[in-house]
C-alpha positions in Angstrom: 0.2 0.2 0.3 1.5 3.2 -0.7 -1.5 5.8 -1.0 -0.4 7.3 1.9 3.0 7.3 3.3 3.0 8.6 6.6 1.0 6.7 9.6 -1.2 9.6 11.6 -2.0 8.7 14.9 -5.2 6.4 15.1 -8.2 6.4 17.5 -10.5 3.2 17.8 -13.8 4.3 18.8 -16.4 1.2 20.0 -20.1 0.7 20.5 -20.0 0.1 24.3 -23.7 -0.9 24.6 -27.1 -0.5 23.5 -26.9 3.1 24.5 -24.2 4.0 22.0 -22.0 5.2 25.0 -18.7 6.0 22.4 -15.5 6.4 24.3 -12.6 8.6 22.9 -14.7 10.4 20.4 -13.8 13.7 21.3 -10.2 12.1 19.1 -12.6 12.3 15.9 -14.5 15.6 16.9 -17.0 16.6 14.1 -15.7 13.9 11.7 -15.5 13.6 7.6 -16.6 9.8 7.8 -15.8 6.8 5.2 -19.1 4.6 5.8 -19.1 0.3 4.7 -17.7 -2.4 6.0 -14.2 -2.5 4.2 -13.5 -6.5 4.1 -10.2 -6.0 2.7 -9.4 -2.7 2.7 -8.8 -3.0 -1.3 -7.9 -0.6 -3.5 -12.0 0.1 -4.2 -12.2 0.9 -0.5 -8.7 3.5 -0.4 -10.2 4.9 -3.4 -13.5 5.7 -0.5 -10.9 6.4 2.2 -9.0 8.7 0.3 -11.8 10.7 -1.0 -12.8 11.1 2.9 -9.1 12.0 3.7 -8.7 14.9 1.1 -12.7 16.1 2.2 -11.4 16.6 5.4 -8.0 17.9 5.4 -9.8 20.6 3.4 -12.2 20.9 6.6 -10.0 21.1 8.9 -11.9 17.8 10.4 -10.5 14.2 11.3 -11.0 11.8 8.9 -12.7 8.2 10.1 -14.2 5.1 8.5 -17.6 4.0 10.6 -17.4 0.3 10.2 -19.4 -2.8 11.2 -18.1 -5.8 13.4 -19.4 -8.9 12.9 -19.9 -7.8 9.2 -24.0 -8.1 8.7 -24.0 -10.9 6.2 -22.5 -12.8 9.1 -24.9 -11.4 11.5 -28.2 -12.2 9.1 -26.8 -15.6 8.3 -24.9 -17.0 11.2 -25.1 -20.7 10.6 -23.7 -20.0 6.4 -19.8 -20.1 6.2 -18.7 -16.2 4.9 -15.0 -16.0 4.0 -13.9 -12.6 5.2 -10.9 -11.2 3.5 -9.5 -9.6 7.1 -10.6 -9.9 11.0 -11.6 -7.2 13.0 -7.6 -6.4 14.1 -6.1 -7.4 10.6 -9.0 -4.8 9.2 -7.8 -2.0 12.0 -4.4 -2.3 11.0 -4.9 -1.9 7.6 -7.5 0.9 7.9 -4.8 2.6 10.6 -2.0 2.2 7.5 -4.1 4.4 4.9 -4.2 8.2 6.6 -7.0 8.4 8.5 -7.3 9.8 11.8 -9.5 6.8 13.5 -12.3 4.1 13.5 -15.7 4.2 14.7 -16.3 0.1 15.0 -20.6 -0.6 15.2 -21.7 -3.8 17.0 -23.6 -4.9 14.1 -26.6 -6.6 16.5 -30.8 -6.3 16.6 -31.2 -2.8 17.4 -28.7 -1.5 15.0 -30.4 -4.0 12.1 -34.0 -2.6 13.1 -32.9 1.3 12.2 -34.9 2.6 9.7 -32.1 4.9 7.1 -34.1 7.5 8.8 -33.0 6.3 11.7 -29.4 5.5 11.1 -28.9 9.1 9.7 -30.3 10.9 13.0 -29.4 8.4 15.6 -25.7 7.6 15.0 -24.4 10.2 11.9 -26.1 13.3 13.4 -26.8 12.9 17.1 -23.4 10.4 18.2 -21.0 11.0 15.8 -21.5 14.9 14.5 -20.2 14.5 10.8 -19.5 17.1 8.8 -19.2 14.8 5.9 -19.6 11.4 4.4 -18.3 9.6 1.6 -20.0 6.2 0.4 -19.6 4.0 -2.3 -21.6 3.9 -5.0 -23.5 0.7 -4.5 -23.7 1.7 -0.5 -27.2 0.7 1.2 -27.8 1.1 5.0 -30.5 0.6 7.4 -33.6 -1.4 8.1 -33.9 -3.3 4.5 -31.7 -1.4 3.5 -33.9 1.3 2.4 -30.7 4.4 2.5 -29.1 4.4 -0.8 -26.8 6.8 -1.6 -29.5 9.5 -3.1 -31.3 9.3 -0.3 -28.4 10.0 2.0 -27.5 12.8 -0.2 -30.7 14.6 0.3 -30.1 13.8 4.0 -26.9 15.6 4.2 -28.1 18.7 2.5 -30.8 18.3 5.1 -28.5 18.2 8.4 -26.3 20.2 7.2 -23.2 17.3 6.3 -21.8 16.6 2.5 -22.4 14.0 0.8 -19.7 12.5 -1.5 -20.7 9.3 -3.7 -17.7 7.4 -5.2 -18.0 5.6 -8.4 -17.4 1.8 -9.0 -13.3 1.5 -8.9 -11.4 -0.4 -11.2 -8.1 -1.3 -11.8 -5.9 -2.7 -14.9 -9.9 -3.1 -16.9 -11.0 -5.0 -13.8 -14.0 -3.5 -11.4 -12.2 -4.4 -7.6 -14.4 -5.7 -5.0 -14.3 -7.9 -2.1 -16.1 -10.7 -4.0 -13.7 -10.5 -6.7 -10.7 -10.9 -4.2 -12.4 -14.1 -2.4 -13.1 -15.5 -6.0 -9.3 -14.8 -6.8 -8.5 -16.6 -3.4 -10.7 -19.7 -4.0 -8.9 -20.2 -7.3 -5.3 -20.2 -6.0 -5.0 -16.6 -8.1 -2.6 -15.5 -5.8 -1.5 -12.7 -8.7 -4.7 -11.4 -9.1 -5.5 -11.2 -5.3 -2.3 -9.3 -5.0 -4.0 -6.5 -8.1 -7.1 -5.9 -6.8 -6.2 -5.4 -3.0 -3.0 -3.6 -4.0 -0.7 -5.4 -2.0 -0.5 -8.8 -0.5 -3.3 -10.9 1.4 -2.3 -12.0 4.6 -3.9 -13.5 7.5 -2.3 -13.4 11.2 -2.7 -16.4 13.8 -1.1 -18.0 16.6 1.7 -20.9 15.8 0.0 -24.6 17.2 1.7 -27.9 18.3 1.0 -30.6 15.6 2.3 -33.6 15.0 6.1 -33.0 14.2 6.1 -35.0 11.3 7.5 -32.1 9.2 10.7 -32.5 11.2 10.8 -36.3 10.5 11.0 -35.0 6.8 13.4 -32.3 7.4 10.8 -28.9 6.6 9.5 -28.2 10.3 6.6 -26.3 10.3 4.7 -23.9 12.6 1.3 -24.9 12.2 -1.2 -22.6 12.1 -5.5 -23.0 12.2 -7.3 -20.1 10.5 -11.1 -19.6 10.7 -13.3 -22.5 9.2 -14.8 -19.6 6.8 -11.7 -19.3 5.2 -12.1 -20.0 1.2 -8.7 -20.2 0.3 -7.7 -22.8 -2.4 -5.9 -25.8 -1.0 -2.4 -25.9 -2.0 1.0 -24.6 -1.6 2.0 -21.4 -1.6 5.0 -19.1 -1.6 4.7 -17.2 1.8 6.4 -13.8 3.7 6.3 -14.0 6.8 6.7 -11.4 9.6 7.4 -12.0 13.1 8.2 -9.7 16.1 9.4 -7.1 13.6 11.6 -9.6 11.1 10.8 -10.9 7.7 11.7 -14.6 6.4 10.7 -15.8 3.3 8.9 -19.3 3.3 6.7 -21.8 2.2 3.3 -22.8 2.7 1.1 -25.9 2.5 -3.0 -25.2 3.4 -5.6 -27.9 3.4 -5.8 -31.4 5.3 -2.3 -33.3 4.3 -4.2 -35.9 2.3 -1.0 -38.1 2.6 -1.4 -38.8 5.8 -4.7 -37.8 7.7 -6.6 -35.8 5.4 -7.4 -34.4 8.8 -8.1 -30.7 9.7 -7.2 -28.1 7.8 -4.5 -26.2 8.6 -1.8 -24.0 7.6 1.5 -25.2 7.8 4.7 -22.7 7.3 8.4 -23.2 6.8 10.8 -20.1 7.3 13.7 -20.4 5.1 17.2 -19.5 6.8 15.3 -19.5 10.5 15.9 -22.1 13.3 14.3 -21.2 16.7 10.8 -22.1 18.9 7.7 -20.5 17.1 5.2 -22.0 19.5 3.0 -19.9 21.0 4.5 -16.8 18.6 2.0 -15.0 16.5 3.0 -15.0 13.0 1.4 -12.4 9.8 1.7 -14.6 6.1 1.6 -12.8 3.5 0.5 -15.1 0.2 2.8 -14.4 -2.2 2.4 -17.3 -5.1 0.5 -20.1 -5.9 3.1 -22.9 -7.0 0.3 -26.0 -7.0 -2.9 -28.1 -5.5 -2.6 -30.4 -3.0 -1.6 -34.0 -4.2 -1.6 -37.6 -2.3 1.5 -38.9 -2.3 2.1 -42.8 -2.5 5.6 -42.8 -1.0 7.3 -40.5 1.3 10.3 -39.9 -0.4 8.2 -38.9 -3.1 6.5 -35.7 -1.1 10.2 -35.1 0.1 11.7 -34.7 -3.4 8.3 -32.6 -4.5 8.7 -30.4 -1.3 12.2 -29.7 -2.0 10.8 -28.7 -5.9 8.1 -26.3 -4.0 10.7 -24.9 -1.6 12.8 -23.9 -5.0 9.6 -22.8 -6.7 9.0 -20.6 -3.7 12.4 -19.3 -3.4 12.3 -18.1 -7.2 8.7 -16.5 -6.9 9.9 -14.6 -3.9 12.6 -13.4 -5.3 10.9 -11.2 -7.7 8.6 -9.7 -4.9 11.5 -8.7 -2.9 9.7 -5.8 -1.2 6.3 -7.3 -0.9 3.9 -7.6 2.4 1.2 -5.4 3.2 1.8 -1.9 5.2 0.4 -2.1 8.5 -0.4 0.4 11.3 -0.7 0.3 14.9 -4.7 1.1 15.5 -4.8 2.4 19.7 
């Protein structure tokens, strides 16, 4: 991410209860807000955010995002797994790197879902946040039954005295950028396409767990990470870059069920090149740089190890062509 080179102090304001009793809102007094889910914080999202920042700087007001957790799709369909590109923590870290002054995190619950579009504007945008401007994407809808449209918000802004900017569809290299397009690319193992749509490599963050230590016997000791059940990444072998305690390491990773051995629970197994040490309990950021191959079952361990050697060589080659590839992550607080 290169749109904003300077990381500003970043305030996180959370919904603390049914009365919307905001904490720390004084750091975001009368803001210009970019409103949306911002799952992935991709190029299209950052076009909306960039417009909010420009509008806020011109008005000498803070710039913030107004976003929702959990994702409304999760609230309305809790039994249907939905592939989210970013966890709440990851989304905040990406938002903090854009140049925003902060984020307002609304708890998407039954009370919020029941608000009409008019009530959302009056109670949230005007009474609680006292916004001076709103920026939304062309297809953003809000309020009960999604009755709040861009045109409706523009009319409400004129009535209540805040500006409204509607950002048109964003394209990159002829492709429409959307969270759905990124999910589809990752589900197909099209890592390069996902990176182009996002503007940075897609990454996950997880804590290293104890495994069966089988990798040690194969000459490839791995860090085992358990991702969410909703992760829709294609099972296979990837070239990855890992951030650990401020240091960066190249590596190769397998995401899947290990069909040669147990076809068990889905794990992300990461082997770091040129690293020796105990990773148990460590929290890793793993950025996916390139696709190598699908997950395969081998009849002999020797065949598996031979292929792992080839995978490692290919991963090193892919990584050598992307020496600076890693998301720029801010520190919310």
